[in-house]
C-alpha positions in Angstrom: 0.0 0.1 -0.1 1.1 3.4 -0.8 2.7 5.7 2.0 0.0 8.2 1.0 -2.3 6.1 3.0 -1.4 4.4 6.3 -3.8 2.0 8.2 -3.6 1.1 11.7 -5.8 -0.8 14.1 -6.2 1.6 16.8 -8.8 -0.2 18.9 -10.2 -3.7 18.9 -12.3 -3.7 15.5 -11.2 -0.2 14.5 -9.0 0.3 11.3 -8.1 3.8 11.0 -7.3 5.1 7.5 -5.2 8.2 7.5 -4.5 10.2 4.4 -0.7 10.8 4.6 0.5 13.5 2.5 1.0 16.5 5.1 3.7 18.3 2.9 0.6 18.7 0.6 -2.0 19.1 3.2 -3.0 15.6 2.2 -3.9 16.6 -1.3 -5.3 13.2 -3.1 -3.3 12.1 -6.0 -3.7 9.0 -7.7 -1.4 6.9 -5.5 -3.6 8.5 -2.6 -7.0 7.1 -4.0 -5.4 3.8 -5.0 -4.2 3.5 -1.4 -7.7 4.4 -0.2 -9.4 1.9 -2.2 -7.0 -0.8 -1.2 -7.5 0.1 2.5 -11.5 -0.1 2.2 -11.1 -3.6 0.5 -8.9 -4.7 3.0 -11.3 -3.5 5.7 -14.4 -5.2 3.8 -12.6 -8.5 3.7 -11.1 -8.4 7.2 -13.8 -10.0 9.7 -11.9 -8.6 12.5 -12.7 -5.1 11.6 -16.0 -3.8 12.7 -15.6 0.0 11.9 -13.6 2.1 9.7 -12.3 5.4 10.8 -10.9 8.1 8.1 -9.0 10.9 9.1 -5.8 13.0 8.0 -2.2 13.4 9.1 -0.7 16.7 10.5 -3.8 18.1 11.7 -5.3 18.6 8.0 -8.1 16.3 6.7 -7.5 16.8 3.1 -7.1 19.7 0.5 -8.7 17.9 -2.1 -7.7 16.3 -5.4 -4.0 17.2 -6.3 -4.8 19.1 -9.5 -1.3 19.0 -10.8 -1.3 15.1 -10.8 -4.6 15.0 -12.2 -3.5 17.5 -15.1 -0.9 14.8 -15.7 -3.1 11.9 -15.6 -5.6 12.4 -18.7 -8.8 10.5 -17.4 -7.0 8.0 -14.9 -7.3 10.6 -12.1 -11.2 10.9 -12.4 -11.3 7.1 -12.8 -9.8 6.3 -9.4 -11.6 9.0 -7.7 -14.8 7.3 -9.0 -13.7 4.0 -7.6 -13.0 5.7 -4.2 -16.5 7.3 -4.3 -17.9 3.5 -4.9 -15.9 2.0 -2.2 -16.7 4.4 0.5 -20.6 4.6 -0.4 -21.0 0.7 -0.7 -19.1 -0.2 2.5 -20.9 -2.5 4.6 -19.3 -1.4 8.0 -19.6 2.0 9.7 -17.6 4.6 8.1 -16.4 7.5 10.4 -14.9 10.6 9.6 -12.4 12.7 12.1 -11.9 16.0 10.4 -9.4 18.5 11.7 -8.0 21.4 9.6 -8.9 21.9 6.1 -11.6 19.7 4.4 -11.6 20.9 0.8 -13.5 19.5 -2.3 -13.7 15.8 -1.8 -12.8 16.5 1.9 -16.1 17.8 2.1 -18.1 15.6 -0.1 -16.9 12.3 1.2 -18.5 13.3 4.4 -21.9 12.7 2.4 -20.6 8.9 2.4 -19.9 8.6 5.7 -22.0 7.4 8.4 -20.7 9.4 11.2 -18.5 12.4 11.1 -16.9 14.8 13.7 -14.7 17.8 13.4 -12.7 20.1 15.7 -13.4 23.5 15.7 -10.6 24.6 13.6 -11.9 22.6 11.0 -12.7 24.6 7.7 -14.8 23.1 4.7 -14.9 24.2 1.4 -16.8 22.8 -1.8 -15.1 25.2 -4.8 -16.3 23.1 -7.7 -18.1 25.9 -9.5 -15.6 28.5 -9.0 -12.9 26.0 -10.8 -15.2 25.1 -13.6 -16.1 21.7 -12.3 -19.1 19.9 -11.7 -19.8 19.0 -7.8 -18.3 15.4 -7.5 -19.6 12.5 -5.5 -23.3 12.8 -6.1 -23.1 16.0 -3.7 -25.6 17.9 -5.9 -27.9 15.3 -5.0 -27.2 14.4 -1.5 -26.3 17.6 0.0 -29.9 18.8 -0.6 -31.2 16.0 1.4 -29.1 16.9 4.2 -29.0 20.6 4.3 -32.1 21.6 2.2 -31.8 23.1 -1.2 -31.4 26.4 -0.3 -28.5 25.9 1.9 -26.9 23.5 -0.4 -27.2 25.8 -3.5 -25.4 28.4 -1.5 -22.6 25.8 -0.4 -22.1 24.7 -3.8 -22.8 27.6 -6.2 -20.6 30.3 -4.0 -17.8 27.9 -3.3 -16.9 29.8 -0.2 -15.2 28.4 3.0 -17.4 27.4 6.1 -16.6 26.4 9.7 -17.7 23.5 11.8 -20.8 24.9 13.1 -22.0 25.6 9.6 -21.0 22.1 8.6 -22.9 20.8 11.8 -26.0 22.7 10.6 -25.8 21.5 6.9 -25.9 17.9 8.1 -22.5 17.2 7.3 -21.4 16.5 10.9 -22.7 14.6 13.8 -20.8 16.9 16.6 -18.0 19.6 16.8 -15.5 19.0 19.3 -12.4 20.6 20.9 -9.9 21.6 18.4 -7.5 18.3 18.1 -10.0 16.4 19.6 -12.1 14.9 16.4 -10.4 11.3 17.0 -11.8 11.2 20.7 -14.9 9.9 19.5 -12.9 6.8 18.7 -14.4 5.2 22.0 -17.8 5.1 20.6 -16.7 2.2 18.6 -14.8 0.2 21.3 -18.0 -1.4 23.0 -19.2 -2.6 19.5 -19.5 -6.5 20.3 -18.1 -9.4 18.2 -20.9 -10.8 16.1 -22.4 -7.2 15.5 -21.6 -7.2 11.9 -24.8 -8.7 10.7 -27.0 -6.3 12.7 -24.9 -3.3 11.4 -25.2 -4.5 7.5 -28.7 -4.8 8.1 -28.9 -1.6 9.5 -26.2 0.2 7.0 -27.7 -1.7 3.8 -30.9 0.7 3.9 -29.1 3.8 4.9 -26.3 3.1 2.0 -29.3 2.1 -0.1 -30.4 5.7 0.1 -27.2 6.8 -1.6 -27.2 6.7 -5.3 -24.3 4.4 -5.7 -26.1 2.5 -8.6 -26.7 6.2 -9.9 -23.3 7.0 -9.6 -22.3 3.8 -11.6 -25.1 4.3 -14.2 -24.3 7.9 -14.7 -20.3 7.2 -15.2 -21.4 4.1 -17.4 -23.4 6.5 -19.8 -21.9 9.9 -19.7 -19.9 10.2 -16.8 -16.6 10.8 -18.3 -18.1 13.1 -20.9 -19.4 15.4 -18.1 -15.9 15.6 -16.7 -14.2 16.2 -19.9 -16.6 18.9 -20.8 -16.8 20.2 -17.3 -12.7 20.8 -17.4 -12.8 22.3 -21.1 -15.6 24.8 -20.4 -13.8 26.0 -17.0 -10.5 26.3 -19.1 -12.1 27.9 -21.8 -14.1 30.6 -19.8 -12.0 30.8 -16.9 -15.0 30.2 -14.3 -17.4 27.8 -13.5 -20.8 29.4 -13.7 -21.2 28.7 -17.5 -20.1 25.1 -16.6 -23.0 24.6 -14.2 -25.8 26.6 -16.1 -24.7 24.4 -19.2 -25.1 21.2 -17.3 -27.9 22.3 -15.1 -30.5 19.8 -16.4 -28.0 16.8 -15.4 -26.4 18.6 -12.3 -28.6 16.9 -9.9 -26.7 13.5 -10.4 -23.3 14.9 -11.6 -20.2 13.0 -10.1 -17.0 11.6 -10.9 
């Protein structure tokens, strides 16, 4: 597994997955995504793992996609990002995020695919897709209105402004805001999970994850997802802003993702 992603059993039954590029604020390049995919697959295959905890190294969750790496990767970057979203959104074990510092782009949208999420008071969130000329990723334009309401979701997605943990809590992205540096303290929540609870958790998470557009994500990518990503990038580069991209694809934007 890449050193860009570290795994560690931090409590009985709890696998911690750490995004580990602190020199780049844990920006996710292709190696990072492949490491995350492998880590989730290993967690799913390991009967000893009963919960998955996702966090970032160096006091930062993730600053989002590594644009430099993606620009050099043709379509491969979008593909591995999509594969990761498929892995996290279809996990059969509880997925918990512990957020400190920056959570930009995928750092915010992946929270919509977690079962629980906690953040320290110093966390900062942002979804800058429109300002970059990109369509919102990870079905965020579908899931965020369900969590936050259509008006609040439109504000967060269209304006692309930074917002703090209290706003993230009110938007349904978080379960609780903890003291700065204490997001991982909710690890204790999982320690009482008994052996043999996997089946009950699976029955609980099945309907929960069934409400996520995992099948929609796959269908959209299979039918036109790659084209949407390509067009979005081209329009963003051509016009230097994201508004045109958003308007251009508005009829499909409810399920836009990569």
